[in-house]
N, C-alpha and C positions, 0 to 999 in steps of 0.2 A: 482807790479811786484816784488818789494823787499819782499812783504810777501811771495810770491809763493817761491822765492829763499830759503828763511829761513825754509820753510816747507820742500822743498827738502833736505836741508843741515841736518835738525833734523831727517829726516825720514832714511837717508843714516847713520847717527850715533846711530841710534836705538831709538832716543829718542820719535819720533811721533810713532814709532811701539809699544813702551810700552804702549803710551796711547791709541792707537788704541786696544791693547789686553786687558786692562782694561775697556774699554769705558762702556760696558754695566753695569759693576758693580759700576763703580765709577761715581757717580753724575748723572746717568742717570736712575736709577730704582726708578723713583717717583711715579708710579701708583701703585693703588691696595695694598699698605703696601710693595711693594718689596723692596722700600728703606730702610726697616728695617734689610734686609738680609745682612749677611756679605758679603764682596766682593767675596770672593773665592766660598762661597756657591751659590751666585747669577751667577758668570760664569758658574759654574758646572750644575746649573739647566737650564740654557738656552742651553747650550751644549747638555745635555742630550735629550732635547727638539727636537732640530734640528737633532739630531742622530736618535731618534725615528721616526721623520717624514720621513728621508731619507730611513730608513729601510722599512717603510710602502710603499714609492713610489718603491723601487727596487722591494718589492714582487708584487705590482700592475703590474708594467711594465714586471716582469719577466714572470708572468702568461700570460699576453698579448702576449709576443713574443713567448713563448712556444707553444701557439695553433695558432698563426697567420697563418701560411701556409696552415694548415689543414682547417682553418675557412674560408679563402678567396677562397679555392677551393671547399670544401664541401658545404658550405652555401651561399656565394656570386656568385661562379662560375666565377671568373673574368678570363680574358685571359692574358698572359705574358706581353703585352704591358700596360694593365691596372696595372698590379701589378707593373712595373717599374714606372708609373705615381703616383701611391699611395705613393711608397718610396720617390719619388721625392717631393710630397707635403708634406710628413713628415719632410723635411729638411727645408722647406720654413721657418717657424718661428724661426729656427735657424739663418738664414740669418738676419731675420728682429728682433733679440733679443734686439740690441741696441736701434732702434727707439720704440719698444714696451715697453720697460723698463722705459721709461721715465714717463709713469704713476706711476711708482712706488714712486715716490718723494712725493707723496701725502699721503703715508701710512707709519706706522712704519714697519720695516722690517720683523718683525715676522707675521704681519697681512699680508703684501705682499705675504711671502712664504705659509701662509696658503690659502690664495685665489687662487694661483697658483696649489696647490696641489688639491684642490676643483674643479677647472676647468679641471685638468687633470682627476679627478674622473668621472665627467660629460662626458668627452670624452670616458672614459672607458666603461661607463654604455651605452651610445649611441650605442657601438656595439652590445648591445641586440636587437636592432631593426634595424641594419644596414644588411637588407637582400637584398639590391642592390648595384650597384657600386655608385651612388651619395650619398648614405648615409654613407656608407663606407668613401668617401672622407671627408665628413662632421665630422664623428667622429673622423678619423685620425687628421684631423687639429685641432680640439679643443683640443684633448689630447695632441697633440704635442705642442701646444701654451702653455700649463699649464707647463710641465715638462721643456721645455726649458727656460721659463722664471724664474723656481724655482731655477736652478742650480747657477745662477751668485748670487742671494741673499743668497743662503745656503753658499757659499764661503765667502761672505761679513760678514755673522753672525759668522762662525767659527773663522775667523780672529779677530774679535772684542771681542770674548769671550775667548781668550787664551793669555798668556803670550808670549813675543817675543821668549824666547827660547824653546817654545813649540809648535810652529805654525805647522811645519811639521809633527809632532808627532799626533797633533790632527787631521789634515787633513787625515794623514794615518789610524786612528781611524775610521775617517768618512767613507774613502773608504773602509776599512775592513768590516765594518757594512754593507754598500751596496752590497758587494760582498755576504755576508752571506744571505741577503735578496733575492738575485738573486738564490742562491742555494737553498734555501728553496722552492722557487717557482718552480723550476725544479722538486725537490722532489714531490710537490704536482700534478703537471701534469703527471709526470711518475706514481704515485699511482693511480690517478683517472682513467687515462687511461687503466692501466692493470686491475684495479678489479671493475671499473664501467663503464657504458656507458657514453661516452664522452658528456656533455651537455655544449654547448659552451655559452648559455645565463648565466647559473649557474655560470660558471667559470668567465665571463666577470664581473658579478654582484660582486663576490667575490674579483676581481681585484679592482674594485672601491670602495669596502667597504673598503678594506685594506688602499688604498689612501686617501679615505675621513677620515679615523680615523687619519691618520698623519696629515692631514691638520687642524683637529679640535685640535689635541693635541698641534701643534705649536700657534695655535690662543688661548689657553686657558691662557698661561702665557705671558702677555705683556711684552716685552721689553721697558725699560725706555726711557725717552727723547722724542723728537717731530720727525715727520717725516722730511726727509732731505730738502724737498722742491725743490731739484734738478729735473728739468724737460727737460735737455737737454742731448744730447749724448756727450760721453766724448773720443774723440780722440786725447788724449793729448800728445804731442810730448815727454813730460818727462818719457812716459811709453814706448816708443819704443820699447826698449828691450825685453819688456814683450809680446808685439804684435809680433815682430819679431819670437821669441821663440815659442809662441803659434801658429803661422802661420807654422811654420817649424815642431812643435811636432806633430800638427794636421795632416799635409801631411804624416810624417811617420806612425801615428797610423792608418790613413785611409788605407793606403797601406796594412799594417799588418792584418787589420781587414776584408779587401774587399779580399784580394789575398791568405792569408796564409791558410785560411781553404778550399777556393777553389782550391788551389795547392793540397792539401791532397785529396781531393774528385775527382777531375778531372784527374788529372795526376797519382796519385797512387791508386785509387778506393778504398778509405778509406769508410768503410760502416757506417751508421748512428749510430749504436750501439758505435762504437769506437769514433766517433764525439761527441757525448753526454757525453762519458765517459771523453774525453778531456777537454770538457767544465767544466764538475764538477770537475776535477783536478784544474783547471786552477782557478776555484772559491776558492776552498780549499787554493790553493798556495796564492792567493790575499789576502784570510782572515788572514793568518800566516804573509806574507810578508809586507803588508801595514803598519802597524805600526811600523815594525823594519826599513823599509825604511826609515819613517818619523824620526824616532830618528838619523838615519845616517845623513839625511838632517840638521837637528837641530844642529848636533856635527860638521859637516864638513862645513856647509854653502851652498848656492845654487850653487856657481860655481864649487867647487870642485865636488860636488855630481853630476850634470849636466855632467861635462867632463867624468867621471868616466862611467856614464850611457851611454853616446853616443859611447864612445870606445866599450862598450859592445853590443850596438845595430848594430853598424857597422859590428861587428863579425856575429852575428846572421843573419842578411840580407845577408851578404855574404854567409854565410852557407846555407840558404834558395834557394840560386841560383845554388850552387855547390853540396850539399849534395843528394845522390841518395837513401839513405837507409831509408824507411819509420819509422821505429821505432826511428831512429835519429832525423828525421823531428818532430816526436810527440814531443820528449823532448825539442826540439827548439822552437815548438808551445807554449809549457806550460811556457819555460824562458821568452819568449817575452812578454807573458800576465805579469808575475811577474815584469818585468822590467818597465812596464807601470805605476806602483807606483810612479817612479821617477817624473812624471808629477807633483806632488805635490810641487817640487822646483819651479816651474813657477809660481805656486798659491801663495806660501809663499813670493817670490821675490816682486811680487806686493804688497801683504801685508805688507812688509817691507818698502817700498819707498812711499806708496801713502796715503795721509791723510785719517782718517777714514771715511770722509764725501764724499769721491770720490770713496771707493771701490766697492760699487754696481754697478754704472755707468761704472766704467772701466772694471770690470769683466763681464758686459752685451756686452761692444764693444769686450773683448776678444772672448766671444761666436760667435760673428757675424763674427771676424776675422777667426776663427777655422772653421766656417762653410762654409767660401769661398773656403778653402781647401777642405773640405768634399764633396763639390758638384762637382769641377773641377778634383781633384786628381784620384778618381776611374774611372772618363770617360775616362781620359788621359791615366791611367793604363791599361783599357781595351783595348785601341787601341794599346799600345805597345805590350801588351800580343799578340794580333791577328797579327801583323805586325812580332814582333822579337821572341816572346817565353816568358816564365815565368822568364828566367835568367835576362832579360833587365828591367824586373818590379822591381825585387828585387835589382838589381845593382843601380837602381834609388833611392830606399829607403835607400840604403847604402849611396848614393850621398847626399841625404838630411840630413842624420844623420851626415855625415862629416861637412856638412854646419853649421849645429846646434853645433858640437863641437866647430868648429873654431870661431864662434860667442860667444858661451858661455865662451870661455877660457878668454876673455876682459871684462866679466860682471862687476866684482869688480872695474877695471879701469874707466869703462864708468861712474860707480856710482859717483866715485871720481870726475870726470869731470864734472859730473852733479851738484854734490853739490857745486864747485867752480864757476858755471856759474851764 
């Protein structure tokens, strides 16, 4: 117990965070001659590999998302009720991330990340033969399991390959690169659909190839050290603030992702061309702002950054419910996507307080917590919309952001109390 207290105390003071940030480079790069590389070179190499893998995954996922609705209607011929089931099954691996990730303790993190991307690629390729509903379910389940297991280990690797003062900047760069991959995939889908006949098998094969290349790239250069050997879930009470903010942030994000676009289409009859344009603009904004937001978080710290973010989010959600001018709502839609970059502060907060050997398991548990809100909030929001209208839904989002604001204001105080306990 004394050792655990000391770990928390050092993490809160930034000492263990420094060790975690340099873990890949210092004393762990022992395989394949990697230990001969200077620490900075080693860190940058591993970061570039996981960055490339992330871009590849977003390219593959973006291609699949871009053709999904047309594919399931024109090829599979599913009914609306079946579509809801597919989307629900897609989120099941997210709920099970923590127990499924226990297997990762037997592998080095880069090996596990590569396996996850290759599993995603298999699921994407299975869509080429998903000509009926059961095969679509199976392909979706395999694909979803792969990418849901990838993101926690991605966060862990990023935290371990950056210095304490650049954590959020690196997370911002990672998110920016992912947004760029998504934007490129949109451009590919638009170009192919406009100038060639849409070949769903070819596009799914392309998506699988991109993702598989990302998996092979991250497998190519092994991170040093041994597998963690952790094969248990990590619902650690010391990380309570991380789990609370993850749940609240996920609830707010799922309201925006589920109902903001629906508001524009259902209430204001926004055409498909405008929605595609708004998505593209949002991706460009994300590419530009994610690294800048990361620098703000590194300079201000997590508490101050989150407080400012939630004040702005409350304003935007209030505007969603009150503003009746479509053009203004378009601007709010894009700004809301830009502010999601501040979620990086929640990721870096855990990277600061948790010892490096616990990061992957803790991020996996965070993914499970996030998906608890992902499953429940859209359903509850739909009932509220039907019963009271969109204003109540977005007022609920503002209330969730207000709770997040109240909780995040005492983040530093909780850290100090935790360090003394």
